[in-house]
C-alpha positions in Angstrom: 18.1 -102.1 -5.7 20.8 -100.8 -3.4 20.8 -100.8 0.3 22.8 -98.1 2.1 24.0 -99.9 5.2 26.6 -100.3 7.9 27.1 -103.2 10.3 26.8 -102.2 13.9 23.9 -99.6 14.1 20.5 -101.2 15.0 18.3 -99.8 12.3 20.1 -101.3 9.3 20.4 -104.6 11.1 16.6 -105.0 11.0 16.8 -104.9 7.2 19.7 -107.4 6.9 17.9 -109.9 9.2 14.7 -109.5 7.2 16.5 -110.1 3.9 18.3 -113.1 5.4 15.0 -114.6 6.5 13.7 -114.1 3.0 16.8 -115.6 1.4 17.3 -112.5 -0.7 20.6 -110.8 -1.5 20.8 -107.2 -2.8 23.6 -104.8 -3.5 24.8 -102.9 -0.5 26.7 -99.7 -0.2 28.5 -99.0 3.1 27.9 -95.6 4.5 30.4 -95.0 7.4 28.3 -92.9 9.7 31.1 -93.2 12.4 33.2 -91.0 10.1 30.4 -88.7 9.2 30.0 -90.0 5.6 26.2 -89.7 6.0 26.6 -85.9 6.4 28.5 -85.4 3.1 26.8 -84.1 0.0 27.3 -87.3 -2.0 25.1 -89.2 0.4 22.7 -86.3 1.1 22.0 -86.3 -2.7 20.5 -89.8 -2.2 19.0 -89.3 1.2 18.6 -85.7 2.5 17.5 -87.1 5.9 21.1 -88.3 6.2 20.2 -91.6 7.9 20.7 -95.3 7.3 19.3 -97.6 6.2 18.1 -96.3 2.9 16.9 -98.4 0.0 17.3 -97.1 -3.5 14.7 -98.8 -5.8 15.3 -99.6 -9.5 13.3 -96.6 -10.6 15.5 -94.3 -8.5 13.1 -93.8 -5.6 14.8 -93.8 -2.2 13.1 -95.1 0.9 14.5 -93.7 4.0 12.5 -95.3 6.9 13.0 -98.8 8.1 9.3 -99.5 8.3 8.7 -98.5 4.7 11.7 -100.5 3.6 10.5 -103.6 5.4 7.0 -103.3 4.0 8.3 -102.8 0.5 10.5 -105.9 0.8 7.6 -107.9 2.1 5.5 -106.9 -1.0 8.5 -107.5 -3.4 9.5 -110.9 -1.9 6.3 -112.3 -0.2 7.8 -115.7 0.7 8.1 -116.6 3.5 5.6 -114.1 4.8 6.9 -112.2 7.8 4.0 -109.9 8.5 1.5 -112.7 9.3 -0.7 -115.1 7.3 -4.2 -113.9 8.3 -5.8 -110.5 8.9 -5.7 -111.3 12.7 -2.0 -112.2 12.6 -1.1 -109.1 10.6 -3.0 -107.0 13.0 -1.1 -108.4 16.0 2.2 -108.0 14.2 1.5 -104.4 13.3 0.3 -103.6 16.8 3.5 -104.9 18.2 5.7 -103.2 15.6 4.3 -99.9 17.0 4.9 -100.9 20.6 8.4 -102.1 19.8 9.3 -98.9 18.0 7.8 -96.4 20.5 8.2 -98.2 23.8 11.4 -100.1 22.9 13.6 -98.5 20.2 12.8 -94.9 21.0 13.4 -95.5 24.7 16.8 -97.0 24.1 17.7 -94.2 21.7 16.7 -91.6 24.3 18.7 -93.3 27.0 21.8 -93.6 24.8 21.8 -90.5 22.7 21.0 -88.2 25.5 23.8 -89.5 27.8 26.8 -90.6 25.6 29.3 -87.9 25.0 29.7 -89.2 21.5 26.3 -87.9 20.6 26.7 -84.4 22.0 24.5 -82.2 19.9 23.3 -85.4 18.0 20.6 -86.5 20.4 18.4 -87.3 17.3 19.5 -88.8 14.0 19.1 -86.8 10.9 20.4 -83.6 9.3 20.0 -81.2 12.3 22.1 -80.8 15.4 19.9 -81.5 18.4 21.2 -80.9 22.0 21.1 -83.7 24.6 18.6 -83.6 27.4 19.8 -85.6 30.4 16.3 -86.0 31.8 15.3 -87.8 28.6 18.2 -90.3 29.2 16.9 -91.0 32.7 13.4 -91.4 31.5 14.5 -93.6 28.6 16.4 -95.9 30.9 13.2 -96.4 32.9 11.1 -96.9 29.8 13.5 -99.8 28.8 12.6 -101.5 32.1 8.9 -101.1 31.3 9.4 -102.5 27.8 11.0 -105.6 29.1 8.1 -106.0 31.5 5.5 -105.7 28.7 7.4 -108.0 26.4 7.6 -110.6 29.2 3.8 -110.6 29.6 3.3 -110.8 25.8 5.6 -113.8 25.5 3.9 -115.8 28.2 2.7 -118.9 26.6 3.9 -117.9 23.1 6.9 -119.0 21.1 7.2 -115.6 19.4 6.1 -112.1 19.9 3.0 -112.3 17.7 2.2 -116.0 18.5 3.4 -119.3 17.2 5.0 -117.9 14.0 8.3 -116.0 13.7 7.6 -112.6 12.2 9.1 -109.2 11.6 8.0 -108.3 15.1 10.6 -110.8 16.4 13.2 -109.2 14.2 12.5 -105.7 15.5 12.2 -106.8 19.1 15.5 -108.7 18.9 17.3 -105.6 17.5 15.8 -103.5 20.3 16.8 -106.0 23.1 20.4 -106.1 21.7 20.4 -102.3 21.3 19.4 -102.0 24.9 22.7 -103.6 25.8 24.5 -100.6 24.4 22.7 -98.5 27.0 23.8 -101.0 29.6 20.4 -102.6 30.0 20.3 -106.3 29.9 17.3 -108.6 30.1 16.3 -108.6 33.8 16.3 -111.9 35.7 12.5 -111.5 36.3 11.9 -111.8 32.6 12.4 -115.6 31.9 10.1 -115.5 28.9 12.1 -112.8 27.3 15.4 -114.6 28.0 14.0 -117.9 26.5 12.7 -116.1 23.4 15.9 -114.1 23.0 18.0 -117.2 23.1 15.8 -118.9 20.5 15.7 -116.0 18.0 19.4 -115.2 18.5 20.2 -118.7 17.4 18.6 -118.3 14.0 21.2 -117.9 11.2 19.6 -114.6 10.2 20.4 -113.0 13.5 24.1 -112.8 12.5 23.3 -110.8 9.4 
């Protein structure tokens, strides 16, 4: 397998943390999206969506979405389980993965990519030029506040997002909370559960992956 990756952007970080928690090392290929390498033909031949991360399997199949990559790696390397141990745990994990992605990650992406001059005409990742919409940046910033509020409630009385066990939901939520900092949104003071949880999961060695 080969992981097309670059330290810094949030999406590939999810994969690196997941692999670190699994204790698995795979070959990585740096794709410098800051210099536009993802838009060049050589990378497009591997991933015509021109996004990272991308995981090239041994049979040549290329997975281009973080969710698909994480689920494949869970199947390939089942220990330790990061999607839950029981049907109930897995259901809660998957429920929160959707919430984290839609209400968290997408909110930060809207706030950042629709306001930062660096992303002019690149409001969405991928092969196409998409113009910025300032109103989406404003809405995204507010949605980040809502995400913190909802995560605060979810973490009340729980060590981790899905309960007492560290899971992929914690990985994805950690990445979103740190990503929010790029949009100048820190954990509010009225979210002590989120602050406690963030300190705990950030202290895990995998968080530095």
